[in-house]
N, C-alpha and C positions, 0 to 999 in steps of 0.2 A: 901508185898509192892512191887510194881513194881521198877525195877531198869532201869536207864536210861544212855545212851551214848550219849554225845553231841560233835560233833566235830566242832572246830573253822572253820569259814568260810575262814580265811586268812591262814590256815595251809598249809605248802608246799611251792613249788618253788616260789620265788620272781620273779620279771621282770628280773633282771640281771642275776640270775642263770638260768632262763628258757632261756633266751637269749643266754647265753654262751653254754648251752647244745645242743641247736638247731644248733648253729654255729659249734660246735664240730662234730655232727652227720652229717651235710651237708658236712663239709670237709671230712669226712671219706668216704661218698658216692661218692664224686668227685674223690677220689683216686689219686695216684701219685706213681712214680717209686722210689722216695725216701721215707725216713721214716716221719712220723707224731708223734710229741709230745705235750704234754701239759706241761707248765713250772711250776711244782708242781701239785698235784692232782687238777683236774679241779674244783671240788667241794668237800666239807667236807662229802662225802658219799661214803663208801666202794663199794657198789653195783653198782652204776653209773660208778666208776673208772674201776671196773672189766668188766663191760660191753662194755666200750670203748677199753679197752685192746683187748677183743675179736674182736673187729672191726679195730685193727691195730693201735690203738692210746696209745702210751706208755706215761710214766712220767718220766721227767727229772728234776732234781733240780738245774742244772747250764746251762747257755748258753753255757758253754764250751763242753757239752756233744752233742751238735748238729754240724752236719757238712754242708758244703756248698750245697745248693740245698734242704735240709730238711725243713720241715714246723713246726713251733712252734707256738701253740696257746697260747695266753696270756689269762689266766683265768679272772673271774669276778673281782677278788681282785685288778687286775692291779699291774704294777710294776714300778719302777722308770725309769728316762730318761737314766740311764747309761745302764740299761738292754737292752732297744731298741737299743742303740748306739752299744753295743757289738754284739747283734744278727745281725744287718745290717753289720758290719765289718766283720762278719763270712760268708756273703752271704747266710743267712737263709730267707726262705719266712715266714714273719709274719702275722698271723691272730690275730688281735686284738679283744678280746671278753670282754674287760674291761666294767664293768657295767657303763653306762652314768652318773650315779650319782657320781661315783668314779672319773671319768674323771673330772667332774666339781671341784671337790675338788682338784685334781692335779693343774689345771689351777689357781685355787684361791690361793693355797700355793706358786706356782710360781711367780705370780703377786705380792702378799703381800711380800715376802722375796726379790724379785727384787726391790721393793720399799724401802727396808732397815727395814722393820718392823719385830718384833718377833711374830711367830705363835705358839699358844699353842693347841695342838691336844689331845682330849680326847680319850682314847683308851688303848689298850694293845701294848706296845712298840715291842713286839715279834710276833703281828699279821701281816700276809703277806699284808693285805690292809694297815696297818699303815707303814709298811716298805716300801710299794710302794709310799705311800704319802710323806714320808721324802726323797725320792728319787727324788722329784720334786722342792726342795728348790733352791734357786739361785745358779745355777751351777757354775759359775766363781766367785761368791761372789762379784760381781761388785756393788750390791745393799748394801751389808752389812747385810742383813736379815738373819735370822735362824730360826729354828723350834725345839720345845722341846714337849715331849709327858708326859702326866700326866694321872694317872689311876683313880683318884677319886678328890673330892672336896677339901679335906684336901691339897693334893699336888699342886692342882691349886692355892689356896690362897698363899701358900708358894712361888710360882713362881711369882705371881702378886706382892707380897711384896717386893720380891727381885728386880724386875724390877722397881718398882714405886718408890724405893728409889732413883734411877738416871734415870728418864724417858727419855732416849735418842731416844727411838724408839717408833713407834706406836705398839699396840698390837692386834692381831686378834686371836679370840677363835673359834674353830671348833670341830667336832667330827668325828671318823670313822662312817661309815653309820650304823653300827649294835650296837652302844653304848647303854646302858642301859638308858631307858627314864628317869626313876625315879633318877637315878645318874646325868643325865644331867640337870633335873630341879633344884636338888640342887647345881649345879655349877652355873647356870644362877642366882640363888639367892644370891650366894656368890659375884657374879661380881659387883652386884649394888653399893657396897662401893668404888668400884675404878672408875676412870674417865679416858676418853681417849681411851676406849676399844670397838672394833667393834665384835659383836658375829654373827657367821654364823650358822644357824641350818641345819646341814648337815646330820642329822639322816635320813635314807631313810624312807620315808612315809610308805612303805610296812612294815618296820621293826617296826616303831612307831605303826601303827595299828594292827601287830600281837601281839605285846607285850601288848598293852591296852586290846585287845580281850582276849587275854590268862589271863591276870590278872583279868579280870572280870569274866571270865569263872571258874576260880580257886576258886573264892569266893562262887560261886553257887554250886560247886561240892566238895564232900569229898575226890575225888581221882583224880589226874591229870596224864596223860601219855604225855610226851615230846618226840616226836620221831625226831631223827638226830644223825648225827655223833658225838661221844665224843670230837672230836677235832674242832668241829664248834663253833665259837665264838658266833653266834647268837643264836644256840640251848642252850649253857650254859646260855645264858642271859635269855631265856624263862624259863629255870628251875629256875634260881635264882628269877625271878619275881614272879613265882607261888608257890614255896616251902614255902614262908611264909604264904600263904593263906590256904593250903590244903596239904594233903599226896601226894607227888609229886616223880614220877619215871621217869628217863631218859633212854630210850631204842633206839637201832639202828634199829630194825626191830622186827616183830612178834615173832620170835624165843625166845625172851627174856620174854615174857608174862609168860611162864610155871614156872619162878621162882619168880613170884609175887603172893602174897596171896591176892585174892580179895573178901574173904568170908565177910568181913565187909563193902565192897564198896556198896553204895546205888546209888550214881550217880558219873558217870566217864567223865570226860573232856579229850579231845584229841586235842593237837596242835603239830605243827611240824615246824623245823627250815626252813630256806629258802633252804637249799640244799637236802631237802628231797622229792623224787619222789612221784607222786600221787599214784602209784601202791603200794608203801610201807605202806602209810597212809590207803588204802583200806584193805590191808592184815591184818593190826592191827584191823581195825574195824571188819572185818569177824571173826577173832579169838577171839576178845572181845566178840563179839555176842554168839559165841559158849560156851565161858566160862560162860557166865550169862544166857545162854538159859534156864537152868532149873529153874531159880529164878525169871525171869522177862518176861515180854510180849514184849520186844523190837523186832520189825521186821526189821531184817538188810536187808532183799531183797527189802523191800519197801524203805527203806532209800537210798539203792544204786540207786534203779530205779529212786529216786527223784534227787540224786546227778548226775546221768548220763541220765538226762532227754532227751527226744526225741527233735530234732529240725529239722526244714526243711524250704526250701526256701520260703519266705513270712511269716514266723512266727514272730510274735513280742515277744520279751524276755527282761528280765532285765538283767543287767551286771554291773560290776564294773570296773572303768578304772583304769588300772595297769601301763600304760605308756603313755606319750604324747610327740610327736616330731614334727618336721616341715612338715612331709609328711602325717602322720597317727597317729591313736589312737588305743592303744591296749586294749581290753575289756575281762575280765573273765566273761563268760557267763554261768558258773556253768556246763559245759560239758567237754568232752575230746577234744573239739576243742579250738584252740585260735583265739580269734575273732579280727579282723581288721576293722577299719573304715578308708577308704581313706578320704583325705582331701576333694575330691569333694563331699562326701557323709556325711560330718560333719555339715555343716551349709549351708543355703540358702544365707548367706551373703558371697560373693566371697572374699571380703576384710578382713574377719575375720581370726584371728590367732588361731591356736588349743588350745594354752594355755589360750586364753581368753573365749572360749568355754566351755572347761571342764578341770578339775583338776583330778590329781591321788587321787583315794579313792572316787570319785563321783559315784553314783549309777544312772544309765541311762537307758531309754527304747530305743531298737533299733529293726530294722527289719532285718532278714537274707535275703540276696540278692544272695548268692552264697554259696554252700558247696563243700568242697573237704575232704572226709572222709579219704581218703588215706594218705594225708598230714597233716590231722587235722586242717584244717583252715576254718574258716567261715568268709565270707566277710558280712559286717554289713552297715547299714545305718541308722544314727540319724536323717538326714535331711528329711527323709520320714515320721518318727514318728512326728517330729515337724511340718512337713506341713499338716499332717491329724489334729493334734491338732489346729494348727493355722487356718485351715479352719473351724473347729468347732467354735472357737472364733469369726472368721469373720462372720459366718453365724448368730450367736447370736446378734452380733454387728448390723448387717444389719436389722434383725427383731426388734431390740429395738430402733435403732437410735443412739446407743452408739458411742461415739468418741473414735477412736484407737489412739495409738501412734506407730510409726515404724521408720525406718531409710531408707533414699534414697540410695539405693545401686547401681543403675544403671541409667544412662542416655540413653535413646532410641530414635528412630525416633517416633516423635509423643507423647512424654511423658516422665515419669520416672517410675522406679520400687521402690516401697516401700516394705521393708521386715518387717513383723510383726508377731511375735511367729512363724517364719519358714515359713510363707506364703507370696508368692509373690504377691503383689497388684498393678495393672496397674492404674496410674493416668495419664490421658490426659493432654496435654500441657495446654489446656483451663482451667483444673480444678486445676492447680499448683498454681495459684495466681501470677505466673511470668508474668510480660508485654512481648507482642510479641517482642518488641525491645530489650529485655534483655535476657541474657543467662540462661539457666536452670542449667548450671553447678554450679551456687552459691548454688544449694540445695544439692549436692552431698555429700553423708556421715553425712548430717545433720539429727537430729530428727525432725519429724513432726507430726501434729495432723491432723487426716482425718477421714471421713466417708465414709461407704461403699454406693455407690449410684446404683450399678448395680451387680447382682450375677448369674453366670451361674453354677447351681448345678450339672448339668451332666458334665460339663468339669471341676468342681471345679475351676472356675476362677472368680476372682472378680475386679471390677472398683471402684476406690476410688475418693475423691475429697478433696483436702486440702483447696481449696478456699470456699467451702461450710461453713467449720468450721471456717475459718477466718471471713467470712461474718456475721455469726450468733454471734461470740463472739465480733465482732466490734459493731454489733447492740446492744447488751447487755450493752457494755460499753458506748456507745452513750446515750442509755437511761439513765444509772445510772449517765452519767456526767450532763445531763440537769436537772436531778432530784435534784442535790445537788449544782451544780455550782453557784457561785454568783459573781457579779461585785466587784473587788477589791481583789478577792481571788488569793492567790500566789500558783501555781501549777507547777509541773515536766512535761515536755514534750520532744518529740523527733523530731528533724528536719527532715521532710520528703522531701521537695524540696525548691528550691531557684529560685526566679525571680528578674527581674530587680526593680520592685515596693516593694518587701518585701519576707518574709520567712514565708511557711507554716510549723505549728508545729502540731504534733499529741498529744493531751492532754488527750486521753482516749476514742477513738472511733470517734473523732472529730478532723478535722484539722483547727485550727485557724490560722489566719493571723496576723503577725508582720508586720505593714507597715514599709517602710524604716525610717520614722521620729520616729518610736517608737522603733526602733532597737538599736540606740546608740546615744549619745550626739556628738560624734566626726564627723568631715566630712569624708565621705567614697566615694570611686569611685563605689563600688558595694557591696551589702548585703553579698557576699561570702567573703568579707574581715573581717567580723565579726564572722560567723558561718559557719559550713560545714554540709552536709547531714549526718545524723546518730548522731550528737551531741545531748546530753542530756541537756537540758537548763531549767532554773527556769523563768517562765513567769507570768505576772499579767494579769487577765481578765478585759479588758477594757470595753468591750461591749458584750451583749448576745442578739441574735435574735432567739428565739425558734421557731418562725414560719418558717424561712427560714433555720434555722439550721447553721446561721453565727455566727462566734465568733471572735472578734477582741482581740489582745493580745498586751502587752508591755513587751519588754524585758529589755530596760534602766531602771536603777535604779535611783529613785528620789536623793538619796544620792550622786550620781555620776554625778548629774547637775553641769556643769562647772560654770554656773552663781550664783549657791548657794556657791561653793567653791570660786569663785571670791570675792562675797560680804563678805564673812567671813575673808578673808586674804588680801583683797587690799582696797585701798581708794584714793581719790583724793589728789594729792600732793606727793604720794609715787614714789620713784625712783625704776625702774624694768630694768631688761635685758630682751630684746625681740628679736624675730627673725623674719626677713623679710619674709613674704610668699608670697606677690604679690605686683605688681607695677603698678599703673595707672597714667593717666595724671594729676590728681589732688592731688598725694601723694602716699603713700605706706601704706599696711596693715601689721601689725606685730603680731605674735603670743604671747601672754601673758603666757596663759596657754594653754593645748589643749581643743579646743572648743571655746576659747575666743581670737578673734582678735581685735586690737585696731588701729585707724586710725591716721596715721601721716601726717597730712595735708601738702601740698606742701610748705606752709608759715611757717611750724614748724619744717623744716628740717635744716637750716642753718641761719646764721645772714646776709646772703646776698639774693638777688633775685635768686631763683631757676627756671631755665627755663626748664630744663629737669631732672626728679627725677633720671633717670639712671645714670646721672653724678655724683650723690652722694650715691645712695644705690644700692644694688644687691640682688636678692633673695638669701636667705641663710645667709646673714650678720646677726651677732648678735651685737645689738647696745644698749646703755643705754639711756633710756627715761624717761619722767615725766608723770604720769597720770594727765591730766588737766582737764578732765571732765569724768562723768560716769552716764549714764541713763540706770539703771536696768530695768526699765519698758519697755523701748523700745530697750534694749539690744544693747547699743551703748557706746563705750569707745573712748577717744580721748587721743592721745598721743603726746608729743613734746620733740623733740631732742634739739631744739633751746634753750629751757628753762634751759638747762643744761650747755650751752656754756659759756665761761668765761667772756663775757660782762655783764651777769647777768639776770637782770629781764625778765619776759616774756612778750613780747609786740608784738600784732599782727602787721603785716606789711600792711600799707594801700597801695593799689595797685593804680597806675595812671590810669589804664584802668578799670572803673567800670564795663564794660561789662564782661571782664575776670574774675574780681572777682565774679560777679554774677554767671557766668557759673561754676566756680570752686565749689561754694556752693551748686549748683544743683547736681553736680556730687558727691560731698561728700556725700549729702543726699542719692542720689541712692546707692552708696557704702555702706553705713550705713545699708540700708535696706537689701542689700545682705548678711549682716553678721547675720541676724535674722534666726532662724530656721524656 
C-alpha cells in the first residue's frame, strides 16, 4: 500500500511572525555602531534565534540590559506600556515589531479598563503575549477597570459568577491570539447564561485556520508531525488539537525524526507552529520522504517543485490573503516570495477600502506585475484579473442585451464611470438620464443598472447607457399600469414635479396629475404647501385616458371633506368660537373649522348700526357667534354675533336706505360664492 505525506497549507510562519523576522533582518542589514537586541527571543524557534545571533542581534530579557543608543526590537508578542516607557527613558532606539493583531488587543484593553470595565483574558498568564496585554490596562487607574486571566471555561464561569453577584462594572471577554479554538468555543457557549457581557473574538485568523486545518488533517492521517519550538504556545496548542485524533509527535526539526518509529505509519500529516521557518518544514518533508521511500511511491521532488512553483511577470496565480492594511494586501502565493498588492492594484473603485474588498483567509486570483527574487518580493494585481473577468462579463452582456449592475465611481467631463465586476464602463452624460440642468454628482457612489451600447474589443473599452434601461423599465411599468388600472383604484405614487396648477405623481411608468382642487380641502397658496418632490403619497385614480396616456388623480380624502365634518358636528342654532379670517365692506368671514368659513353680515356684528366693520373686528380675532343659517348644498354658513348680545332675540335691522341694503345683499351673495370650492 502506498504511504502518503500531506503538509498543511497553513503550516509555518504567520503574518505577525513573518513580519517580525523581516523587520529583524532588515534592522541587521542597516547596521549600527551600537548593539542590537531583541527583548526576549524574537520567536520560539532556536534556529532562527541562532541565525540572528550570527547577524549581530542578541537576546536580552530586561530593558535594563540595554544602554543609551542601543536598538531594541520588540517581538511580535508585544510588551506592556511600562516597557516602552522604560526603554524611552534609557535613550534606546525602539523598533516595534508587535503583531498588528496583538496591538489591536492592547488598544481594546486600554479602552475598556479606562472605561472602568472588567476585562477577562483567555490564555496562559505566564505567556509573554498575555503579559504584554496585561501591561495595557488603565495605567493611572483613573477609570477603575482591571483585567484578569483565565485558562479555561471552568475558571471563566467562576470569574463571571463572582462578578455578577455585584455587577458594578461592564465585562469584556477576549483571548490571546493563539488560544485554543475548541476551548474558546466552549467559553463562548458558557457566557450565554450571563447578561451585560461583550465578547471580542481576538484569536488570530491564521491561528484559527491553522488549528482547524491541522485538526481536519489529523482525522485523515494515522500519524501527525507538529513542527515548532517546545516553548511555543501555538505549537503546543496544535499538538493538543491533533493528539486526540491520531498518533502525534512534536518535533523542533528533522533531526528528531530518527527517534520515531514510522513502521506502522500509512499516512503522515505535517503541520507547524507560527514560529517555524519554511526551510525547516521542507527539511522535515525531505527526510520523511527518505524514511518512507522504500515503502511508498511518494515523489518528494515533484511535491517540492509544486510548492516552489515557478512564477514570472504576467503570470496569473492563486493565493491566500494573510494580511490587510490601509495601504496594501499581503498574499501567500505558494512560492518563496512574499506577495504584495498595492492599494492602487486592488480594485478599480478608487473609493474602496481594502478591508471591504478582501478578508484575511480569502483565496484570490492575481497577476504578477513585478518580481524581486533577491528580496523575495512579488508585486501583484487583483485589479487586472477583475478587469479581465469584468470585460468577459461585459462582452456577454453586450451580445445578449443583459442588464448589468454597477457603481458610479467617477464623475468626468462628458459623463460618468461605472465600475462593474472590476471593469470601468463609460456612460455619456446624455445616457445617464440626468437632465442637462441638473448635476451628475447625484449619481456618485450610487448603484445603477445599465446596458452596454458600444464595445471596442481591440481596446477592451465599453460604453453604457443608464437611460436605456430606465426607459425600457418605465415602458414596461406603463404597459402594466394601463392593463390593470381602474377609476377609483387607490395606489401609491411618488411626487415628481410641482406646478402652480397641480402636482405630477409617478404611479408606475405614468405621471398622473393631481389638480390643485383635488390636492387638499384646505385653502393653500401653492401646491408645495401640501407635498414636496420625492414624497410617496397615496392617490386615487379619478380618470384614465388610455389613448392620450393621461391620468387624473385625487389626493384629498373624502373623509377629510370639511363639509362632511361640519354637517356631522354642527347645526343651526349652535354657539361656536370662530376666528376672523377676512373683512369686507359688508361684513367679515370667520373660520369655524379648517376649510369652512361663515359670513358675519355687517348687520349681525352689533346691536347698533355698524358703518365700518374694522371698527368692531380685526383679522385674527376669536369671537363667539351663533350659526343662524346653513346651506350645505351651496356651501354657505351664516353667523351672528348680535344674536348672542345681552338684549336677546335675533332681529335683522331694517336699514333706512334700501339701496344700501340691496347692495350689501349682493355683496354678501358674491362673498358666499367665494367660499365655494
